[in-house]
Structures are given as C-alpha cells and as structure tokens.
VEXMI-175207 format. One line per 5 residues: number of its first residue (from 1); for each residue x, y, z of N, C-alpha, C, CB. Coordinates in Angstrom, 1 decimal. Glycine has a CB too. Example, Ala and Ser with C-alpha at 12.3 -4.5 7.8 and 13.67 -1.06 7.14 Angstrom:
BEGIN
1) 13.2/-5.7/7.8/12.3/-4.5/7.8/13.2/-3.3/7.8/11.3/-4.5/9.0  12.8/-2.2/7.1/13.7/-1.1/7.1/12.9/0.0/7.9/14.1/-0.6/5.7
END
This chain:
BEGIN
1) 24.2/11.2/3.5/23.3/10.7/5.2/22.0/12.0/5.5/24.9/10.9/7.0  22.1/12.9/4.4/21.0/14.3/4.8/19.5/13.2/4.6/21.1/16.1/3.1  19.6/12.3/3.8/17.8/12.0/4.0/17.5/11.6/5.1/17.2/11.0/3.2  18.6/10.7/6.1/18.2/9.9/7.4/17.5/11.5/8.7/20.2/8.7/8.2  17.5/12.5/7.6/16.9/13.7/8.6/15.4/13.7/8.9/17.1/15.2/8.0
6) 14.8/12.9/7.3/13.5/12.8/7.4/13.0/12.0/7.8/13.0/12.8/6.6  13.9/11.1/8.8/13.0/9.9/9.6/13.7/10.5/11.1/13.4/7.7/9.1  14.1/11.4/11.3/14.1/11.7/13.0/13.1/12.5/13.2/15.5/12.5/13.6  12.8/12.0/14.5/11.5/13.1/15.4/12.4/14.1/15.2/10.9/12.8/17.3  10.9/15.3/14.7/11.3/16.8/14.7/12.0/17.3/15.8/10.2/17.7/14.7
11) 11.4/16.8/17.0/12.4/17.2/17.8/14.2/17.3/17.8/12.1/16.6/18.5  14.6/16.2/17.1/16.0/16.1/17.1/17.0/16.3/15.5/16.2/14.7/17.7  16.1/16.7/14.6/15.9/17.6/13.4/17.5/18.3/13.7/14.3/18.8/13.5  17.2/19.2/14.4/18.3/20.5/14.8/19.7/19.5/14.5/18.1/21.3/16.9  20.2/18.3/15.8/20.7/17.8/16.5/21.3/17.1/15.4/20.1/17.3/17.5
16) 20.6/16.3/14.4/20.7/15.7/13.4/21.9/16.4/12.4/19.3/15.7/12.9  21.2/17.6/11.7/21.8/18.8/10.9/23.8/18.9/12.0/20.3/20.8/11.2  23.1/19.0/12.7/24.2/19.7/13.4/25.9/18.4/13.5/23.4/20.2/15.2  25.6/17.5/13.5/25.7/16.0/13.7/26.4/16.0/12.1/24.0/15.1/14.1  25.5/16.0/11.1/25.8/15.8/9.8/27.0/16.9/9.3/24.3/15.9/8.9
21) 26.9/18.3/9.7/27.8/19.3/9.4/29.3/18.8/10.0/27.2/20.7/9.9  29.1/18.1/10.9/30.5/17.9/11.7/31.4/16.5/10.7/30.0/17.3/13.7  30.9/15.7/9.8/31.1/14.5/8.8/31.4/15.3/8.0/30.0/13.4/8.3  30.5/16.5/7.2/30.4/16.3/5.7/31.8/17.3/5.1/28.6/16.9/5.2  32.5/16.5/4.3/33.6/17.2/3.8/33.4/18.4/3.1/34.2/16.5/3.0
26) 34.7/19.4/3.1/34.4/20.8/2.3/34.1/21.0/1.3/35.0/21.5/2.2  33.9/19.9/0.1/33.5/20.1/-0.9/32.1/19.8/-0.7/34.1/19.5/-1.8  31.4/19.4/0.0/29.8/19.4/0.2/29.5/20.4/1.0/29.3/18.2/0.9  30.2/21.2/1.9/29.3/22.4/2.8/28.3/23.2/2.1/30.2/23.5/3.4  28.6/23.6/0.9/27.6/24.5/0.2/26.1/23.5/-0.1/28.3/25.1/-1.4
31) 26.2/22.3/-0.3/25.1/21.3/-0.6/24.3/21.5/1.2/26.1/19.3/-1.0  25.0/21.1/2.2/24.6/21.4/3.8/24.3/22.6/3.7/25.6/21.2/5.0  24.6/23.2/3.5/24.5/24.5/4.1/23.1/25.1/3.6/25.9/25.3/3.7  22.9/24.9/1.9/21.6/24.8/1.4/20.6/24.2/2.0/21.7/24.1/0.3  21.0/22.8/2.4/19.7/22.2/2.8/19.4/22.3/4.2/19.6/20.9/2.6
36) 20.2/22.6/5.2/20.1/23.8/6.2/18.9/25.1/6.3/21.3/24.5/5.9  19.7/25.8/5.6/18.9/27.3/5.2/17.6/26.7/4.7/19.7/28.4/4.0  17.4/26.2/3.9/16.1/25.7/2.7/15.1/24.6/3.6/16.9/24.7/0.9  15.5/23.6/4.6/14.8/22.8/5.1/14.7/22.7/6.8/15.2/21.7/4.5  15.9/23.1/7.5/16.0/22.8/8.7/15.9/24.1/9.6/17.2/22.1/8.8
41) 17.1/25.1/9.4/17.1/26.2/10.7/16.7/27.5/9.6/19.0/26.4/11.7  16.6/27.3/8.5/16.3/28.7/7.8/17.6/29.8/8.0/14.9/29.5/8.6  17.6/31.2/7.4/18.7/31.8/7.3/18.5/33.5/8.3/18.9/31.9/5.6  19.0/34.3/8.1/18.7/35.4/8.8/19.2/36.3/7.6/19.4/35.5/10.2  18.5/37.4/7.7/18.8/38.8/7.0/18.9/40.0/7.9/17.8/39.1/6.0
46) 19.2/41.3/7.1/20.1/42.4/7.4/18.6/43.3/7.5/21.7/43.0/6.1  18.3/43.8/8.5/17.2/44.7/8.8/17.8/45.6/8.8/16.5/44.6/9.9  17.7/47.3/8.6/17.9/48.7/8.8/16.7/49.4/9.5/18.2/49.4/7.5  16.7/48.7/10.9/16.3/49.5/12.1/16.7/50.6/13.2/16.0/48.9/12.5  16.3/52.1/12.6/16.5/53.3/13.6/18.2/53.6/13.6/16.0/52.8/15.2
51) 18.6/53.1/12.0/19.7/53.9/12.0/20.9/52.5/12.0/19.8/55.1/13.5  20.5/51.2/12.2/21.3/50.2/13.3/20.6/49.1/12.2/20.8/50.1/15.5  21.8/48.3/11.9/21.8/46.8/11.3/21.3/45.9/12.1/23.0/46.3/11.0  20.2/45.4/12.1/19.8/44.3/13.3/20.1/42.9/12.2/17.7/44.4/14.1  19.7/41.7/12.6/19.5/40.5/11.8/18.1/39.9/12.5/21.0/39.3/12.0
56) 17.8/39.6/11.5/16.4/38.8/11.4/15.8/37.6/11.0/15.8/39.3/10.7  15.6/36.8/11.9/15.7/35.3/11.6/14.4/34.6/10.6/15.8/34.5/13.1  14.7/34.1/9.7/13.7/34.0/8.5/13.9/32.6/8.5/14.0/34.9/7.0  12.8/31.9/9.3/12.3/30.4/9.0/12.5/29.7/8.0/11.2/30.2/9.0  13.1/28.6/7.5/12.9/27.7/6.3/12.0/27.8/5.6/12.8/26.6/6.4
61) 12.1/27.7/4.4/11.0/27.6/3.3/10.2/26.5/3.0/11.5/27.8/2.2  10.6/25.3/4.0/10.0/23.8/4.1/10.3/23.3/5.5/10.6/22.8/2.9  9.8/24.1/6.7/10.2/23.6/7.9/10.4/22.1/7.8/9.1/24.0/8.9  10.9/20.9/8.9/10.6/19.9/9.2/9.1/19.2/9.5/11.3/20.1/10.0  8.4/19.9/9.9/6.7/19.5/9.9/6.1/19.5/8.8/5.9/20.4/10.5
66) 6.8/19.9/7.7/6.5/20.0/6.7/6.6/18.3/6.1/7.2/21.1/6.1  8.4/18.1/6.1/8.8/17.0/5.2/9.0/16.0/6.2/10.1/17.4/4.2  9.0/15.8/7.6/9.4/14.9/8.3/8.4/13.4/8.3/9.5/15.6/9.6  9.1/12.5/8.1/8.0/11.0/8.3/8.5/10.2/9.1/7.6/10.0/6.9  9.0/10.6/10.2/9.6/9.7/11.4/7.7/9.0/11.9/10.7/11.1/13.0
71) 7.0/9.7/12.5/5.9/9.6/12.7/4.5/8.2/11.6/5.8/11.2/12.4  5.1/8.9/10.6/4.5/8.1/9.5/5.0/6.7/9.4/4.6/8.8/8.2  6.4/6.7/9.8/6.9/5.1/9.1/6.7/4.4/10.5/9.0/4.9/8.3  7.3/5.3/11.7/6.6/4.0/13.1/5.3/3.7/13.1/6.7/4.5/14.6  4.2/4.6/12.5/2.9/3.9/12.3/2.1/3.3/11.2/2.2/4.4/12.7
76) 3.4/3.3/9.9/3.3/2.8/8.7/1.9/3.0/7.8/3.5/1.5/9.0  2.4/4.4/8.1/1.6/5.0/7.3/2.2/5.8/5.9/0.8/5.9/8.1  1.9/6.2/4.5/2.5/6.7/3.6/3.1/7.8/4.2/1.8/7.0/2.5  4.5/7.6/3.2/5.8/8.3/4.0/5.5/9.5/2.5/7.8/7.2/4.3  5.1/9.1/1.6/4.7/10.5/0.5/3.6/11.5/0.7/4.3/9.9/-0.9
81) 3.7/12.6/0.3/2.6/14.0/0.4/2.1/14.0/-0.9/3.4/15.6/0.7  2.7/12.9/-1.8/2.2/13.1/-3.1/1.2/12.4/-3.5/3.1/13.1/-3.9  0.0/12.4/-3.4/-1.0/10.9/-3.5/-0.9/10.6/-5.2/-3.1/11.3/-3.0  -0.6/11.1/-6.1/-0.7/10.8/-7.6/0.5/9.9/-8.1/-0.7/12.2/-8.5  1.8/10.3/-6.9/2.5/9.5/-7.2/2.5/8.0/-7.6/3.1/9.7/-6.4
86) 1.7/7.0/-7.3/1.4/5.8/-7.4/0.8/5.7/-8.6/0.6/5.4/-6.4  0.0/7.0/-9.1/-0.7/6.5/-10.1/0.3/6.8/-11.3/-2.3/7.2/-10.2  1.1/8.0/-11.1/2.0/8.3/-12.3/2.7/7.3/-12.5/2.8/9.4/-12.1  3.2/6.3/-11.0/4.6/5.7/-11.3/3.7/3.8/-12.3/5.8/5.4/-9.2  2.3/4.0/-11.8/1.9/2.7/-12.5/1.0/3.1/-14.2/0.6/1.7/-11.1
91) 1.0/4.6/-14.2/0.9/4.7/-15.9/1.9/4.0/-16.5/1.0/6.2/-16.4  3.0/4.7/-16.0/4.2/5.0/-17.0/4.9/3.3/-17.4/5.7/6.2/-16.0  4.6/2.1/-16.4/4.8/0.7/-16.2/3.2/0.7/-17.2/4.9/0.1/-14.3  2.5/1.3/-17.5/1.5/0.5/-18.5/2.0/1.4/-19.5/-0.3/0.5/-18.3  2.5/2.4/-19.8/2.9/3.0/-20.9/4.4/2.2/-21.4/3.0/4.8/-20.5
96) 5.1/1.5/-20.6/6.1/0.9/-20.8/7.6/1.7/-21.6/5.5/-0.2/-21.5  7.1/2.7/-22.2/8.6/3.5/-22.0/8.4/5.4/-22.7/10.0/2.4/-23.2  9.4/5.8/-22.6/9.7/7.4/-22.5/8.6/8.1/-23.6/11.6/7.9/-23.1  8.4/7.8/-24.6/7.7/8.6/-25.6/7.1/7.9/-26.2/8.2/9.4/-26.3  5.9/8.1/-25.7/4.9/6.9/-26.7/4.2/8.0/-27.4/3.6/5.7/-25.8
101) 3.3/7.5/-28.7/2.7/8.0/-29.3/1.6/8.2/-28.8/2.7/7.6/-30.3  0.4/9.3/-29.3/-0.6/9.7/-28.9/-1.3/8.4/-29.3/-1.0/11.0/-29.5  -1.6/7.9/-29.7/-2.2/6.9/-29.8/-2.2/5.5/-29.2/-2.2/6.9/-30.7  -1.0/5.4/-28.7/-0.6/4.2/-27.5/-0.8/5.2/-25.7/1.7/3.5/-27.7  -0.5/6.6/-25.7/-1.0/7.0/-24.9/-2.3/6.8/-24.9/-0.7/8.1/-24.8
106) -3.7/7.0/-25.4/-4.9/6.9/-25.4/-5.4/5.6/-25.3/-5.3/7.5/-26.4  -4.3/4.7/-26.0/-4.9/3.0/-25.5/-4.8/2.8/-24.3/-3.9/1.7/-26.0  -3.2/3.6/-23.8/-3.0/3.1/-22.1/-4.5/3.5/-21.3/-1.5/4.2/-21.0  -4.5/4.8/-21.4/-5.6/5.2/-21.0/-6.8/5.0/-20.3/-5.7/5.5/-21.7  -7.6/3.9/-22.0/-8.6/3.1/-22.1/-8.3/2.2/-20.8/-8.6/2.5/-23.6
111) -7.2/1.1/-21.3/-6.7/0.6/-19.8/-6.8/0.9/-18.8/-5.8/0.6/-19.6  -6.2/1.7/-18.4/-6.3/2.5/-16.7/-7.9/2.8/-16.5/-5.4/4.2/-16.6  -8.6/3.4/-17.7/-10.1/3.7/-16.9/-10.6/1.9/-16.8/-11.4/4.9/-18.2  -10.7/1.1/-17.3/-11.2/0.2/-17.2/-10.8/-0.9/-16.0/-11.2/-0.1/-18.3  -9.7/-1.0/-16.2/-9.2/-1.0/-14.7/-9.9/-0.4/-13.5/-8.1/-0.3/-14.6
116) -9.8/1.0/-13.5/-10.4/1.4/-12.6/-12.0/1.2/-12.3/-10.1/2.5/-12.7  -12.7/0.9/-13.3/-13.8/0.8/-13.2/-14.3/-0.6/-12.8/-14.2/1.3/-14.2  -13.2/-1.5/-13.2/-13.0/-3.3/-12.1/-13.4/-2.4/-10.9/-10.9/-4.3/-11.7  -12.1/-2.1/-10.1/-11.5/-1.7/-8.9/-13.1/-1.2/-8.1/-10.2/-0.3/-9.2  -13.4/-0.2/-9.0/-14.7/0.3/-8.4/-16.0/-0.4/-8.3/-15.0/1.3/-9.2
121) -15.7/-1.1/-8.9/-17.0/-2.4/-8.9/-17.1/-3.5/-7.9/-16.8/-3.4/-10.2  -15.5/-3.7/-7.1/-15.1/-5.1/-6.8/-15.3/-4.0/-5.6/-13.7/-6.1/-7.3  -14.9/-2.8/-5.4/-14.9/-1.7/-4.0/-16.7/-1.9/-3.5/-14.3/0.4/-4.6  -17.6/-1.7/-4.6/-18.7/-1.3/-4.0/-19.7/-2.8/-3.7/-19.4/0.0/-5.1  -19.3/-4.0/-4.3/-19.0/-5.6/-4.0/-19.0/-6.1/-3.1/-18.0/-6.1/-4.2
126) -18.2/-5.4/-2.5/-17.8/-5.5/-0.9/-16.5/-6.0/-1.0/-18.8/-6.4/0.0  -15.4/-6.3/-1.9/-14.2/-7.1/-2.3/-13.4/-6.2/-1.9/-14.0/-7.7/-3.7  -12.1/-6.9/-1.2/-10.7/-5.8/-1.4/-10.3/-5.4/-2.0/-9.8/-5.9/-1.4  -9.8/-4.4/-2.5/-9.3/-4.0/-3.4/-7.7/-4.2/-3.0/-9.9/-2.8/-3.7  -7.2/-5.1/-2.8/-5.8/-4.9/-2.4/-4.6/-5.1/-3.5/-5.7/-5.7/-1.4
131) -3.9/-4.6/-3.6/-2.5/-4.5/-4.2/-1.1/-5.4/-3.8/-2.3/-3.3/-4.0  -0.7/-6.2/-4.6/0.4/-6.8/-4.3/1.4/-6.0/-4.2/0.7/-7.8/-5.1  2.2/-6.6/-3.0/3.3/-5.5/-2.6/4.7/-6.6/-2.7/3.0/-4.6/-0.8  5.8/-5.8/-3.1/7.0/-6.8/-3.5/7.6/-7.4/-2.3/8.1/-6.2/-4.3  8.0/-8.3/-1.9/8.9/-8.6/-0.7/9.8/-7.7/-0.2/9.5/-9.6/-0.8
136) 10.4/-7.1/-1.5/11.7/-6.6/-1.0/11.3/-4.9/-0.5/13.1/-6.9/-2.4  10.1/-4.7/-1.0/9.4/-3.2/-0.3/9.5/-3.3/1.0/7.9/-2.9/-0.5  8.6/-4.4/1.4/8.2/-4.9/2.4/9.0/-4.8/3.8/8.0/-6.1/2.0  10.1/-5.3/3.1/11.3/-5.9/4.3/12.5/-4.5/4.1/12.2/-8.0/3.7  12.0/-3.8/3.2/12.6/-2.6/3.3/12.1/-1.2/4.4/12.4/-2.2/2.1
141) 10.4/-1.2/4.3/9.8/-0.2/5.4/10.0/-1.0/6.7/7.9/0.1/5.2  10.3/-2.4/6.7/10.2/-2.6/8.1/11.0/-2.5/8.7/9.9/-3.4/8.5  12.3/-2.3/7.5/14.0/-1.9/8.6/13.9/-0.7/8.7/15.8/-2.2/7.8  13.2/0.2/8.2/13.3/1.3/8.0/12.1/2.2/9.5/12.9/1.4/6.2  11.5/1.4/9.9/10.4/1.5/11.0/11.0/1.0/12.0/9.2/0.9/10.8
146) 11.9/-0.4/12.2/12.4/-0.9/13.2/13.9/0.2/13.9/12.7/-2.6/12.6  14.3/1.2/12.4/15.1/1.8/13.1/15.0/3.1/13.5/16.0/1.6/12.7  13.4/3.2/13.0/12.9/4.5/13.5/12.5/4.2/15.2/11.5/4.9/12.6  11.9/2.9/15.3/11.1/2.8/16.7/12.7/2.4/17.5/9.5/1.2/16.7  13.8/2.0/17.2/14.7/2.1/18.3/15.2/3.3/19.0/15.7/1.5/18.1
151) 15.5/4.3/17.8/15.8/5.6/18.1/14.5/5.9/19.1/15.9/6.5/16.7  13.6/6.2/18.7/12.6/6.4/19.7/12.7/5.7/21.2/11.2/6.1/19.1  12.9/4.7/21.5/13.3/3.8/22.4/14.9/3.9/22.7/12.8/2.5/21.9  15.4/4.8/22.8/16.7/5.0/22.8/17.9/3.9/22.8/16.6/5.6/23.8  17.4/2.8/22.1/18.5/1.3/21.7/19.2/2.1/20.7/17.6/-0.4/21.0
156) 19.1/3.2/20.3/20.0/3.8/19.2/20.6/5.0/19.1/19.5/3.8/18.2  22.1/5.5/19.3/22.0/6.8/19.3/21.9/7.2/17.8/23.1/7.4/20.1  21.9/9.0/17.8/21.8/9.6/16.8/22.8/9.4/15.5/21.9/10.8/17.4  24.1/9.1/15.9/25.2/9.1/14.8/24.7/7.8/14.1/26.9/9.1/15.3  24.8/6.5/14.7/24.6/5.5/14.4/23.4/5.2/13.7/24.8/4.9/15.1
161) 22.4/5.8/14.0/21.2/5.9/13.3/21.0/6.4/12.2/20.4/6.4/14.0  22.0/7.7/11.8/21.6/8.2/10.4/23.0/7.3/9.7/21.5/10.1/10.2  23.3/6.7/10.4/24.6/6.2/9.2/23.6/5.3/8.7/26.3/5.3/9.8  23.0/4.2/9.6/21.7/3.3/9.3/20.5/3.2/8.4/21.2/3.2/10.2  20.3/4.8/8.2/19.6/5.3/7.2/19.9/5.4/6.0/19.2/6.1/7.3
166) 21.1/5.9/6.1/21.8/6.1/5.1/22.2/4.9/3.8/22.7/6.6/5.7  22.9/3.7/4.8/23.1/2.7/4.4/21.3/1.6/4.2/24.3/2.2/5.6  20.3/2.4/4.4/19.4/1.5/4.2/18.4/2.3/2.8/18.7/1.2/5.8  18.9/3.4/2.5/18.1/3.9/1.9/18.7/3.7/0.3/18.1/5.3/2.4  17.6/3.1/-0.8/17.8/3.5/-1.6/17.2/3.9/-2.9/18.3/3.1/-1.5
171) 18.0/4.0/-4.4/17.4/4.9/-5.4/16.4/4.4/-6.4/18.4/5.4/-6.1  15.4/4.8/-6.6/14.8/3.7/-7.4/15.0/4.7/-8.6/13.0/3.0/-6.9
END
C-alpha cells in the first residue's frame, strides 16, 4: 500500500505514512522505515554543538512534492516525470526482444525515424496525431481519478483510500 501514498494530497502523506506503519508486519518495518526516511519525513542526525549533542532534522531526499501525483491524477495530466518513458516502451515493442543484433536496432531506428517524420508531417498539415489508448488503460485511469476525487471530497476515508489504491494498482 506504499504506492497509495503517491495519490494522497501532499498534506495527507504524513498521516498516510503513520497509518501504514500501524498495518505493516514486523518483517517489512525496515522497508517502511527506509521509505519514510527517503521519501516522506526524512531522518535526524546528531550534531555536536558547544559540547552538547543535538539532533538536527534532515529532510527526505525525495520529498512528496517531487513524487506526488494526486493533482495530476485528478486533472488527467501525465503522472510520470520521465518524458522518455513512452518512447522507450514504444521502441522496445518495435524491436520485439531483449538482446537484438546491431542490424536489428539500426533497422528499428530507421522505422522509428520514418514514423516520427510521418507524425511531424501530419502535425504540420493540421491533422491530429493522437495515439489509440487501450480500454483497460482508460478504465484504470478513471478508477484512480475517481478514488482521488472521493478522497478530496471527503467521501472516502484515508484507510479505505489506501486499501482501494493498493487493490487498483497493477504491475506492468
């Protein structure tokens, strides 16, 4: 359910992390601690000052403002910050296997170049260059958006939201 934190509004991420700590089995506490220190609340460091040991808060390496996708999900924006992700996925599908020969890669680069040129020509001539999206992907996006909106409108409580997001997420 750690993935559900990404869909919480940033002001609720700490509360969501606290809730997940209560649910996590002892065997996973090291993972939860790592995630909390790296992505949510940060850590504390000891500092010697004037002969006294003090604790200094160190912010998380990647704060929620960097990885949170709640607003993007509600607005229907892209949730990834990697603009090359779809290109890499498309090229991987074009190549068709994991370890292609140099000639196969060259052939696929030429095919990809031809497709990009065709898209650019269509764009210049005023035609739309929309890609077909799978029905399952559209339904998944709608489910995530609906859950985020229900939480925002207080129709869904945080524990149920995190459980629902966890059930909704899929690994590709």
